[in-house]
NUMAR-297552 format. One record per residue: residue in three letters; z, x negated, y negated of N, C-alpha, C in turn. Coordinates in steps of 0.001 Angstrom, whole numbers, plus 524288, in hexadecimal, padded with zeros to 5 digits. Atoms other than C-alpha are relative to their C-alpha. Layout:
residues N
ALAZXYZXYZXY
...
END
This chain:
residues 98
MET7FE5A801648053883F4380DC57F22D8057A802347FF30
SER7FAB07FE328010C84D6980E957EE5A800C18007E7FA20
TYR7FEF37FF9A8059E85361811EE7E1718052F7FD6B7FEC6
ARG7FB2C8025A801E685DE480B6B7D972801F28033C7FB6D
SER7FDBC7FD218045786719811CA7CFF47FEF07FD127FAEE
ALA801388026C8050C8629580F227C208804ED7FDDD7FD74
GLU7FB1A801B38026B870C180DFD7BDCB801D77FABD80214
LYS7FE5A804ED7FDA887273802617C6EF7FC517FB7C7FEC1
CYS803AC80448800D68665E7FABB7C3047FDC57FFC37FA73
LEU801ED80002805688637B7FE4C7B4C58048A800497FC2E
HIS7FC047FF948041486B197FD117A835800C3805BF7FE92
LEU7FEAA7FA9B80146871E68098F7A3F37FC628023B7FBCC
GLU803747FE1D804288695180A7F797C37FAA98019980228
ILE805157FEBC7FD9985CFD80A647A0158006B805068031E
VAL7FF2A7FB387FCF086279814D87A92880015804B97FC5C
LYS7FFB97FB9E803B6865AB81D8B79D797FA9F801377FDAE
LEU8053D7FF2E80217857FC81B9B797F47FC87802C4803FF
ILE803127FD7F7FBDD851AE81F357A4F9801C1805A6800B9
GLN7FDFB7FAB17FF6785A8882B307A5EB7FDCA803AF7FBE1
ASP8027A7FCBA80400854608301B7993F7FACE80234801E2
TYR805237FE5C7FE148478B8313F7A0B8800368029E80559
VAL7FFBC7FE007FAA184B47833EA7AEED805A780059801C1
ASP7FA727FF637FEDD85946838747AFCD800CF8020C80589
GLY7FEA87FE627FAB485D72838CA7BE077FB6E8005F803B9
GLU804967FFC07FC8F84F8D838077C3947FF097FAB980282
LEU8019D804DF7FD8384A3282E097CCEA7FAEF7FE3F7FD7D
ILE804DE8021B8021683FE0825287C71F7FE7B7FB348032D
TYR802038049E7FD508375581A9E7CCF17FE847FBFC7FBE0
ILE8016B8043C803878364080DB07C5EB7FC837FC4F80324
PRO8039D803367FCEC82A25806787CABD801167FA317FF6D
ARG7FF87805AE8002F829DB7F8127CDCC7FCA67FDDF7FB93
LYS8033F802B7803C1824B37EEA07C3C27FAD77FEB7802B3
GLU805278012B7FDC6816457EC117C5B7800137FAD1802F8
SER7FFD28052A7FD88819427DDED7C917802FF8000780534
ALA7FCDF7FFC47FB34822A47E2167D3FB7FD9A8038180428
ARG8026E7FC6F7FC3C819877EBC07DAA07FD1C7FD0680433
ARG802D28024E7FBA3813E97E8B07E7DC7FB718038680170
LYS804727FCF37FE2A806E67ECF37ED3980192802DC804F4
TRP7FEEE7FCE87FB608069B7F6FE7F8037FFDF7FC84804D5
GLY7FFCB802BC7FB0D80ABC7F13A804FE801FC7FA687FFC1
GLU7FE22805658006680FF67E4517FFCC805517FF35802A5
ALA7FABC8008D7FDCA81DA37E6F3804DA7FFF48001F805FA
THR800637FFAB7FA4B818D07E8FE812D87FB0A7FD38801CC
ASN804C5802507FDD080E0E7E41281BD47FB91803EE80079
ILE803C67FBD17FF1D8066A7F0C581AF97FA897FE897FE2A
ARG805338018D801DC7FB437EAF0812FA7FD3E7FC9880414
ARG8024E8036D7FC087F8FE7E04C81D187FEAD8030D804EE
GLU800E27FCEB7FB4B7FA4B7E9ED8285A7FB2F803757FF74
LEU804967FCB1800D97F0477F32C8226A7FB017FCC37FFC1
TYR8047E803868004A7E71E7E7D981F7E7FE437FE8280584
GLU8013D801847FA9A7E7D57E36282DB47FDE8804A580317
ARG801DD7FB4E7FD497E63E7F14D832D07FA60801327FE70
ASN8053E7FED1801DE7DA497F36C82A547FBFD7FC2B80227
HIS80385803D17FD9F7D4407E6D682F737FF0280149805BE
ARG800C17FE727FA897D68B7EB7783D677FC5E804B18005C
ILE803667FB618000D7D03A7F88683A2A7FA5A7FE537FF26
TYR80551801B8801387C4627F1C1834577FDA77FCEB8048E
ALA801E7802F47FB787C3497E86B83FE67FE75803B68046C
ASP801457FC237FBFA7C3A87F3F1849617FAF9802F47FE9B
TYR804AE7FD41801D47B9617FAF88413F7FB267FC96800DA
ARG804718038C7FF617B0807EF00841747FEA97FF17805BB
LYS80104800737FA5A7B1F47EE76850447FD75804F280226
GLY802AC7FB3F7FE567AC3C7FC33850BC8036E804BF800CF
MET7FC837FB8A7FF3F7B82480502851337FEB9804437FBFD
LYS801547FB8E8035B7B5498128184B96804988017D7FC7A
MET7FC0E7FE72803E37BC76817F683FBF8042B8039180266
ALA7FC497FC4F7FDAB7C2AE822F084795803DF7FD298038C
HIS7FC8B802ED7FC887C8058196085194803B47FC877FCD9
LEU7FCAB803268036B7CD1D81055846D08045E803597FDA3
ALA7FC297FC77802577D3E381BF3840778045C80140803E5
MET7FC077FEDA7FC077DABA81F5984D348033E7FB268013C
LYS7FD4A804D37FE8E7DE288113885058804067FE697FBE4
TYR7FC98801CD804347E43A80E6F843088030A8046F7FD5D
TYR7FD227FB77802147E9B481C23840717FEC7800F27FA35
LEU801C87FF05805567E1A981DD2834087FBB58041F80028
SER804557FC54800497D7EE827E082F707FAE37FCEE7FFF6
GLU805188029A800297C975824E1830A67FEA77FE677FA68
LYS800F28015C805817C8BC82508821C2802C17FADF7FE9E
SER7FD29804DE801097D31D81A548213B7FD3F7FB6080291
ILE802E0804207FD447CBA38125782B487FB107FEA37FCF3
GLN804C0800F0803137BF24813FF8235C8013C7FCE57FB0E
ARG7FE78802B3804CF7C61C80F9A816F7801517FA4E8011F
ILE7FE80805567FE947CBDC8039D81DA57FB277FCC08013E
ILE804C3802D37FE8F7BEAF7FFB88235E7FCB37FEE17FB2D
ARG802F9800C6804DB7B7FB801A181640802797FB927FCC7
GLN7FD5480427802EC7C24F7F90780FB47FF2B7FAB08028C
MET800AB804F47FD3D7C11A7EE9281A237FA6F7FDFA7FF66
LYS805718019B800D07B23B7EE6C818E87FF507FDBF7FA87
THR8005F801DA805677B37D7ECDE80A2A802947FAAC7FF73
THR7FD3880501800307BD617E1EE80BC17FCC57FBBC80297
GLU80324803CD7FD077B4BF7DB31815CA7FB1A7FE6A7FCF4
SER804CD80137802E87A89B7DC1C80D34801217FCED7FB00
ASN7FE9B802EA804B07AFFD7D639801A1801CF7FA748011E
LYS7FE63805457FE8D7B40A7CA0F809277FB6F7FC497FF20
PRO80435803CB8009D7AC607BDCD805D77FDE87FE5C80557
ALA802698017F7FB107A2DA7B982810678022C7FABD801C1
ALA7FE16804EC7FDD27A7B97AEC98196B7FBAD7FBF97FFD8
GLU803F080435800617A0EC7A1BC817CB7FF467FD5B80535
END
């Protein structure tokens, strides 16, 4: 995140008003709600994690033990357990194939 000088992007009256509250301090102005993005939207990380979790679940269903999954995917056993629990829940919520 970069910063811009208030004097270059705001009217002088607004700068003076802000100075009454935060003279010389750095402040963060959040994005408008409509401009916010969900976590991972700017990168492929959501898709990558989704695919990784499916691979973990597939390996688990083939009989791979939690400890081995943890070593293979560089995660804790607790993380593996959480992923498997989530995948089971997702799988059980899918409508049955006709």
